[in-house]
N, C-alpha and C positions, 0 to 999 in steps of 0.2 A: 428540515424534517418535511416526512413526503404527506403522501394524502390521504391515507390510508393507516398508520400506527399511530400512540397514544403519546409516546416518547419515543427516545432520539438515543439511540446504541450501540452509534459512531466516536467515535473521541479524532483530535488532530493536531497535532506538535507540530510550533510554524516556529525552529529554531536554527534566523541562520546565526545567533552569535553563538553559535552550536557548529554549523553548520549539516543541520538535520532539520529536515522531516515526515511525517510519519500522520499513514489514515490507519486506524485501528473502527473496526466492525465488529459489533458485542454481539454475544447469540446469548440465549438462556431464555428470553422474555422479559421485558419490561427492569428492574434495576438491575438484573442479574448477567442482564451484555449490559448495561453501562459501568454498573462496576470494573467489570473484566476490558473494557477497552481503557476507562477510564487508568486504570494500576498499569495496563501496558505502556500508556504514552504519558506517566504519572511517571514512571520504571526511564525515557527516554531522555523524558525532561529536561531531571533529574544527572543527568551522566555528568561525566567532568570529561569528556569526549577527546582521548589526544593527539595531539600536533599529525602525529604521524600517522601516516591513511590509515597500515596497514593492523599496525592498534588501537587505531578509529574503528575498523567495520569491526575488528574482532573481538571490540568493547561494545558496538550494539550489541553484536548479537549474542554475549552476555551481558546486556541488558534487560536480552525476551526470555533466556530462561529462564530469571532470575525473573521475570514479570510473568512465568507460566508457573515456575512451582511454588508463587502468591495464590495466584490463582488457580489455580488448582489444591493451595492447603486452603482458598477460603472456604472454595464447593464442596471437599472433601468433610468441614468440620461444619458445616450449614445441609451436608444429604440433598444437593441437587447436581449437577449437569451445567457449567457455564464454561466462557468462555469466549476467541477476541479472535479472527484476522489482524493480522498489521502487514502490511509494504510501509519499510521505511529509505528513504531519500539521504545520503551520504556524500557528499561534496567538496575536495584537498584540491585546490589548485589544479592542475587537467586530471584529474579521476573522481571518477564518483562509482558508489558505488549502490545498489541494489540490494535491498532483504528484507523478507517476505516470505509470512505464512501462510496457507490462506487461498482465498478469491479474489480480495485486494487486492488493484492492480494496480502497476510501475509500465506506465508509458516515458517514452522517447520520439520529441517529435525533432531530428535534423535534414535538414537538405527538402525538407516539405515530405519527408515520409515517414508514415507514425511506424514504431514497434513495440514492440510486447514486451517487456526483458521479464516478464515475471510470468509464469504460468503454474495456472490454475491450480493448490490438493482439494481435486473437486474426486467425488470416485465416477462420472465423465472419461471428466479428465488422465485415468488412472487406466480407464479403458480403452481410449485413443490410442494409448501411449502402445497400452498390450497389445495395436496390431483388432482388437473384437468392438472396435466400433472405428467409423469415418467421420473425420474433422467436422466433413460438411451436415454428419448424422447430429455433434453432438450440437451446436448450434439450435438456443431455443428449448434443447429434451425435458423434460418436464423434472429430470433431478441432476440438473445442473449442478445445481445452487447446494447437493451436499456433501460437506465436507467431508475430506479428507483425514484434513488434517488442519491444528488451528491452537493457539494457542490457549493451557488449560486445562485443557475434553483431559490428557493424562499426565504421568504423571510427570514424559522426557517430551519434547520437541522438536523438532533436523528444521534447524532456520536454512532455509534456503538464502543462498546470497549470488551472485554479480558484479565482477565492479571492470569497468573498462576504460580508455581515455575519452574525455568529456572536452570538445569542443565549442569555444565561441560561437552560439546562437543555439543552443544544443533547448533545446524544452524539456521538459521532466513535468508530467501527470502522476498525481497518484492521488487512487481511487477507491471507493467502496460501491460493493458492487452492483448499487443503486443505479449506478452510474451508467453503468457496465447491461443490467441488465434491461433497458430501453432507448442507452444512443449505440450507434452502431463505432466501431470500429475508425470508422474512413468519416460520418461523422466527426466524432470527434478530433481528426484530420483536417476534416476543411475547417472546424472553429480554432483549430488554436496556428496554422498554415494562417486565417483572412484577417485574425482579430492578433494584433501584438500586445495589443494591452490587456495582460493575465485576468485581472480585475472582469473585468467585461468581456473575456471569455471563458471567464467560470461560469458569472454570472450566464452568458447564451446554454451554455455547457447546464445549470442547474434550472432553467426555465424551461426548457428541452423538454431535460428529464420528469416536471409539475404537469405538463401540458399533453405528458405520457400516460398522466394516474398515478405515477409515481407510490405504486406498491410499497417501497421499499426507504429506506432513507440513508438520502444523496450526501458525501463532501468529500469533495475536489479541491486539491490541494497543486498550486502549479507552480513551476519554479524553473525561472529562466536566466542563464547564461550564458557573458560578454566575457569582453579580458582584462576591463575594470575588475567583477567581480569574480573573478577566476584568480584577475593576482592578489586580489582582498581575500582570499582563502587558500593562496599559494602553503605549498608545502613539498620538502622533496617528495619525488615520486620514489614507490614504492610497486612493489611485484602483485601481478593481478594476484587475485584472489579468486581459491575457484572455491 
């Protein structure tokens, strides 16, 4: 819970058994945002994830599409607008896939370098992509949190996904924008790099957010890979999902 809002519209999926983690940040106010994010997490949490990597990635994307239909239908029935962002991580053996809608982010820390895997689905980011705004001007822009895409807002939604090879020592961070609105990428990289205990790193990042006023709720999931965990999640390697 942040310092300003009276309810928490974030939800998360912690599913090591199904090799799936996710963070969702609801929108629509109070119970509406909570309902939307919870619906997405419920759809992912009960998913029978296939052993095959490519099939699993497509199954996760399909689950997000089904959640979009559920949230949109509920919003239409209530005559309101509600929705949610989502960012999900799937790992099988030496492959990983990050899928997302909205501005909840997925990061990878590798060899001390922090890489933002996801790209925000915001109106400001779209202007940057179209060359209408410089990337440095997008930082801190007053409209930076206006979403261009979210789960449940329209009848159909496009889910972006990036898949690649994983390495022992990789650390993934999934978060709602409650974190990235207050803590810079450089600060995230510093804490992840210098705090090998993931629970402690998560607590440091959360406390840093709270100390800076936390106008939004914040949810953070940190997933680290080593040889043992990668072998336990092993399956034949498939092709890259574009």
